[in-house]
C-alpha positions in Angstrom: 91.8 -102.6 89.1 92.6 -100.8 85.7 90.6 -98.3 84.3 89.3 -99.5 81.3 90.6 -98.4 78.2 88.5 -95.9 75.3 88.2 -96.9 71.7 89.2 -94.6 69.8 86.4 -92.2 67.6 87.0 -93.2 63.9 85.0 -91.6 61.6 82.2 -95.1 60.9 81.6 -94.9 64.9 80.9 -91.1 65.0 79.2 -90.4 61.2 76.2 -93.1 60.0 77.0 -95.5 57.2 76.3 -93.4 54.0 73.4 -94.9 52.6 73.6 -96.8 49.6 70.9 -97.4 46.0 68.2 -98.2 47.1 64.8 -98.8 43.8 62.3 -95.5 44.8 58.7 -96.9 43.9 55.9 -94.4 43.6 52.5 -95.9 43.8 50.5 -93.4 42.2 52.6 -91.1 39.9 49.8 -88.1 40.2 49.2 -86.7 43.0 45.9 -87.1 44.7 43.9 -83.6 45.8 40.8 -84.4 48.3 37.8 -84.0 46.8 34.3 -83.3 48.4 31.3 -81.5 47.4 30.5 -78.3 48.8 27.1 -77.7 49.9 27.6 -73.5 49.9 28.0 -74.8 46.4 24.7 -75.4 45.9 22.8 -73.1 48.2 24.7 -70.4 45.5 23.3 -71.6 42.9 19.5 -72.4 43.5 18.1 -68.7 43.0 14.8 -68.2 43.7 14.7 -64.9 44.1 12.7 -64.5 40.6 9.9 -66.4 42.4 8.6 -63.3 44.1 6.8 -61.1 42.5 3.7 -61.5 44.8 2.7 -62.1 48.1 2.2 -66.3 47.1 5.5 -66.1 45.3 7.5 -64.3 47.8 6.8 -67.3 50.3 7.2 -69.5 48.0 10.4 -68.6 47.3 11.2 -68.6 51.1 9.7 -72.1 51.4 11.9 -73.2 49.5 14.9 -71.2 49.9 14.5 -72.9 54.1 14.2 -76.2 52.0 17.0 -75.8 49.8 19.3 -74.2 52.9 18.7 -77.6 55.0 18.5 -80.1 52.2 21.5 -79.1 50.5 24.0 -80.8 53.2 21.2 -83.8 52.5 21.8 -83.7 48.8 25.6 -83.4 49.0 25.9 -86.1 51.1 23.5 -88.5 48.7 25.2 -87.3 45.9 28.8 -88.6 47.7 27.4 -92.0 48.3 25.7 -92.8 44.4 29.4 -91.8 43.2 31.3 -93.9 45.6 31.2 -97.1 43.9 31.7 -95.2 41.1 35.3 -93.9 42.0 35.9 -97.2 43.4 35.9 -98.7 40.0 37.5 -96.2 38.7 40.6 -96.3 41.6 41.1 -99.8 40.6 40.9 -99.8 36.8 43.5 -97.0 37.2 45.9 -98.6 39.5 46.0 -102.0 37.1 46.8 -99.8 33.9 49.3 -98.2 36.3 51.0 -101.1 37.3 50.8 -102.8 33.5 52.4 -99.3 32.1 55.5 -99.4 34.6 55.8 -103.1 34.3 55.9 -103.1 30.8 58.3 -99.6 30.3 56.2 -96.6 30.1 56.8 -95.2 33.3 60.2 -95.0 34.8 61.9 -97.0 37.9 63.9 -94.4 39.9 67.2 -95.8 41.5 68.4 -93.7 44.1 71.7 -92.7 44.3 73.8 -91.0 46.4 75.1 -89.2 43.5 71.1 -88.3 42.7 68.4 -90.1 40.5 68.6 -92.2 37.6 65.7 -93.4 35.0 65.3 -97.5 34.0 62.7 -98.3 31.9 63.1 -101.4 33.2 62.7 -103.4 36.1 65.6 -105.9 35.7 68.0 -103.1 34.6 67.1 -101.2 38.1 67.4 -103.8 40.5 71.3 -104.5 38.3 71.8 -101.1 39.2 71.4 -100.8 42.9 73.5 -104.1 42.8 75.9 -102.2 41.2 76.2 -99.1 44.1 75.4 -101.6 46.5 76.7 -105.3 46.3 76.8 -106.4 50.2 72.9 -106.1 50.6 69.9 -107.4 48.9 68.0 -104.7 47.4 65.9 -102.0 49.3 62.7 -100.2 48.2 61.1 -97.3 49.3 57.5 -97.3 48.6 55.7 -94.1 48.8 52.3 -92.6 47.6 53.3 -90.1 45.2 
């Protein structure tokens, strides 16, 4: 029985295939931020110490303070629920505007090459550049949010 012949190491066998060009699509042209209503901000703006001139005012200010500390998270939740439909329509309309702006050429398409990033105003020009740099493959597209 003969020993198996070993394949000599080549650069193609050791190193992974060099990445070709691809189209880089950012879905949002801005960085999204997490938004929330802070119950502490509602509590901080509720100053009832001016009501405590006498005993009845002090009792009333204590009752109102306790109600505010209990109701502040509820106010934050109610405001978030009430503002949600407005925010959904705002995000959807901005998404449509971003798509229209990108296809109109106002937001450029990015082509990532081994040498760096190139910007093209129109999609056919960007696709043509990717195919020039990597003619053996289909056009690869990398999608990410921001």
